[in-house]
Steps between C-alpha positions, in 0.01 A plus 500: 500500500613856437700753688313813605665838436406644838765775489694709243801263514649506145545122499126454442511687167820324398348159569196592294728600211660152524163332464431423865143525629477798735164642614447861594389558856152594372479174305626303797241644733222398261606137510316265735821325593721467804822692550843387608745766616866404445784706639822523297792596725741618229858535631671486162754768400400789278594335169272203566225655716236554234587185303464286813172672584359409160635146503325406825184691408480305175545169680222584744272640230533193277360268765153359433349512846148634529622832647613848408857581600591830661881512512651750740873567442688654789859507625710548814690813613877522502578359156728710281283671236548768236287815520300378201421162655421655836251729325344200322465314829352806672247533216387141459599290803298519824696502825530195723260649754232536232552140383459379859201724555304365203625142524604233246385154399853398387849645477777460236854602601761565230877476516736789563861601438732453797830658594569374854661174617180393684140556403408626845733798435302610194278810529194297405545244784307660785205633297479164319493321835219725622296430185555124526403504869184693412410263218553192716297640790205558263551173305577676171661245262844601362681414176876582488732541205877429508663742750174527693516123550855528636388779735192323635665164565772687693237703684273211588731200521852648539610337175800676347536510127830370364717657229534292184832450316368708209182688414210275413372674190279355232198279432511154659286183484303415812283215625210471740587325829149478655258422219183490712545840661213747435744774398617278213167383369488454119852626427766321294735268690803650318546865397749788501554783750730807466751563781730793566682489835832457676365324812280204588303342779524123482263210534642356824465829693149558372387150586647522849282808553190300400451651154378277215706502180269511198724574198874462449768475234817295482693815408306782669398318815175575681269734312173473695422411860203561727456565872423212736124568481529447120340829411577823685848580358621390155870537428652537151879512451470556129317768300185349347369855453776592250410627155643320198769770468578561869826304491588675174465838673722377785758384245483836322569681831800278567635567149468875564684459831782323317522780244555764769741271694266434791566130450826352380368214287244496222186339642420139413167412347220408744492120483246321272347834393642607162458264206773473238365782280479743791841393625655564159358853489629570851846363418513736204388787723767414756771530233374841386470623860858404584624679187308810606630477858862465393461786255345734756171514309149502636325174582325356192121461525408173666285279269222455758206485259667248269592275790159527667340363186715190529422417864271225627293507818481155658378591848202742484216245476626311804548823695141603426368161605684507835389856581146402392505207743632722779234764446243222487601402856491868599147520363391188689633636828348846469175559689290704258206528742679794667571841340853531375588824674424508874665791679853380456449123495538252217192291431451203732626174351365151521 
């Protein structure tokens, strides 16, 4: 069922332009259909803030539950932001107090960039902990992506993520571990998931904490796990929300960093992502870039559009199915006999 454009957030218009079903608020209010209000705690850096916003909104909006989805993006204080991004957030993102005042039926938490040795030293740590405590007290289900997973398992179970020998970067095959789990209903037993990270939390530590492993990969390790109650917190280590060209944009940024000597080596390709035709174009581009760099010339235009046309997406259908199953459980656990907004409380849950 559709998203409802309940605010002037530009993502709604952009999603419409991409063919997604988005109702106006007036249209939504005319529908005799139940509402689900999903918070999107967006902690991504400026360059990825809006893209991440749209990726998760599209995943939620493409679910087929009998409900209208009101997605409420918000963020935490203390993150480094440009003036432009701060103005965008001030214009379109409600504050945490407003989110808590009106309440949520579910909460999605994105990843974030980190710069400290330990996650509890990051500026997002304390406000994130307060939001998680609030959500748990009111039984609001949570879905975590990548860094958010690392933060919550540390916060709740004192599990420390471990550095990997090299960055895990690419698209990797995965398999279902628990085929009968309701979160995995009607999805393929084998599929791909994008990853982009330097650290990992491992199966043994998660299982010792009582979490259930649902999806994993021989190369990428655990991708999906769920809290001991099998529902209230879903943990992703990968990025099922990624667009087809998300890894390409990351690769482009790393190439630009190499050109200005912010990294010493030319970046490798994300694994299992570029087919031979795309790889050949990028090899040719690398040669021209190095010539320009050595000659003191400007960086040649990156062939983003040509490469995008050659990329395959082998994960989106599975991601939609999993989020659909999660929101189905959210729907089942929401008590619709009570009004959604009750003087600062979330709706009672069954």
